[in-house]
N, C-alpha and C positions, 0 to 999 in steps of 0.2 A: 747454615742456610744453603740450599742447593745452588750449584754453579752451572751455568749453561755449558754445553759441550757440543762441539762439532767434530764428528769422527769420519774419517775416510774409510770406505769399504774397499779393501785391497786384497789381492792375491800375491803370493810370492812369484816373482817373474821367472818362471821356469819354462823352457821350451816345451811346447805341446800342451801347456796348461793355461795359457793366456792368449788373448787375441787370435783365437783359432779361426775366426771367420775371415781373417786377413791372409790365411794360408790356403792356397796360393793367392796372390803372387809372392808373398813373403815366405821365406823358410821359417820353421818354428823358432829357430835360434834368433833370427832377425826380429820376429814378432815379440819375443821375450825381451830383447834389448830395447825395442821401441817402447814397450809397456814400462820397463824400468825407467826410461827417460821421462815418461808421463809422471810416474810416481815422484821422482826426484824433483821435477819442476814444481809440482803441487806442494810437496813438503817444504821446499825452499821458500816458495812464495808465501805460504801461510805461516811458516815459521817466523817470517819477518813482519807479518801483518799485525798491527796493534788493534786488538778487538776485545770486546767484553765477554769473551768465552774461552774456555779451555779447548785444547785440541786432543784428538785421539785417533787411533787407527784400529779398525776391526779387521783382523788379518786371518788368512788361511793359506796353507795348512799349518798345523801346530809347529812343525819343524822350521817354519819361517820366522819364529820369534826373534832369533838372534839377528837375522837380516834387518828386520824392522826396528829392533832396538838401536841398531847402528845408524839408521837413516831417517827415522821418523823425526818430526820437529822436536826440539828439546822439551823435555818434561811432558811429552804426549802420553796419554793413558793408552795402554794396549789392551785389546780385547780379542780373545780367540773366538772366531766365528764357530757357531754350533748349529747343526741341522743339515738335512739332506737336500734341501731346496733353497733357492735364494730367498723365498718368502719366509721360510722357517729361520734362516740365518738372520734376516733382518729383525724378525719378531724377537728372537732370543737375544740379539744385541740390545734392543731397547729394554728388555727385561733386565739384563745385566747392568746396563748403564744407570737406569733408574734405581735399581737395588743398591748400587754403589753410592747413591746420593746425588748424582748429577741431575740437572733439569733446568730448563727444557733441554731436549736432546735432538740433535740433527745428524743425519747421515748424508754423506756426499759421495758420489761415484768417483772413480779414478780413471775414467776414460776421457777426461776433459782437461788436457794439459794447459789450455789457455783460459780456463774459467776465471773470471774476474773475482777478486775477493769481495767486491761490493755486492755481487749476486748472492754470495753465502751470507753476508751481513743481512741481506734482504730476507733470508729464510729465518734468521734468528730474531730480528727486531719485533715482528708481530707477536711472537710468543712471549716476549718480555714486557709487552705493553701492560701498564697498570690497569688499563681499561679492558684487558682481555680481548684484544683485537682478533685473535685466532687461536684455535685449538690445534690446528694442523697447518703446516705450510708446505708448499710444493714448488720445486723448481723444475719446470717442464723441459724435456728435450724435444728435438724436432722429429723424432721418430714415433711419438705417441707414448713414450714412457716418461720417467722423470729422473733428473740427475741428482736431485736432493729431496729429502723428506724430513720435516721437523715435527715434533710432537711436544705439546705442553705437558702431557701426562701419558701414561701407558694406554695404548689403544689396540688391543689384540685383534679386534674385529677387522682392522684394516688389512690383516694378513691372512685371515681365515678364508680359505678357498681361492686365494690369489695365485694365479699362474703368471709367469713372466716371459713366456715364449711367444708373445704376440704384440701387436702394435697398439693395443688399447689399454695398457696398464694404467696410465694416468686417468683415463676416463672411468675405468673400473674403480679406482681408488677414490676419485671425486664422488662417484655415485654412492659408494659404501659410506663415505664420510657424511654425505647428506642424509642417508638413511639413519645414521647414528646421531643426527642432530649436532654434528661438529661444525664449527666455523672454520673455513678454509681461506687462507691468503696465499697468493702466488708470487713467487719471485721471478726474476728474468729468465727468459727462455735461452737455452744454449745447446749447442750441438755436441753430442758425444761421438766417439770414434769406434764404430763396430764393423763397418763394411769398407770396401775399397773406395766407394763413392765418398764416404765420410773422411777417409784418409786423404783423398784428393782435395776435398774442401779444406781440410786442415793445412795441407801443403800450400794451397793457394793463399791462405791467410798468412802463413809464416814466410811466404815469399817477400812480404813487406818487412823490411828490417825493424820498423817500429813494433810490429806485432811479434817478430821473432825474439826481441829482447825479453818478452814476457815468458818465454819458454825456451831457454837456450839449449837445454839438454835435448829436448824434442827436436828442435831445429837442426842441431848437429846430427842427430840420428837420421833425420829425413834427408839431409845432405848426403850422408854416407849411402843411403838407400837409393839416391837418385830422384827423389820426389821434390826436393828443393835444390835450386841451383845457386851457388855462390862462387864468386871469383876467389880463387885460392891465392 
């Protein structure tokens, strides 16, 4: 019987390859270290989370496999991203995951170090409903995109013609789902970290010790970078 899967879409945290929109003010090495903190916080949180789904990581590039094998949640399934565009890589990932026997399948971004586990649970639950509450689930971000996408079955039409360099990705996806007669459920909205404004918002959130506890590696990185202030 297929088992639900939640997979994080991730890149190897190499300088110049990740969080480039934060450079400047960050140096490429600082941006890579910050993104690594994002990943570790997410992996740690979801590795401890008891949920009715397996975990996976869709990673790139190929030479990053050893890094992710050492740091991904225990027993996480690893998938090498394939394709020249983000839309192609997402589409191929869903193909690979469903072909391996997983289902439903959910992808989650890795620019959200404080993303609550309950939000991800909210992406999965409608896809598991015996009444068939949804064919597609979306977790919307505050910039017009989505932080998570779940599918009950393979839906290649959601990626055909999709471009991701604009602020209406979520609206485009919702419209395409409607055209295809797919039922959509939405999970909670959350903010990802792409720009300096996003990073400033994250730092303000993590300035609260209660919130900082949810993302200790990210908080420590932002303290080193001077975005969050702590008494030493």
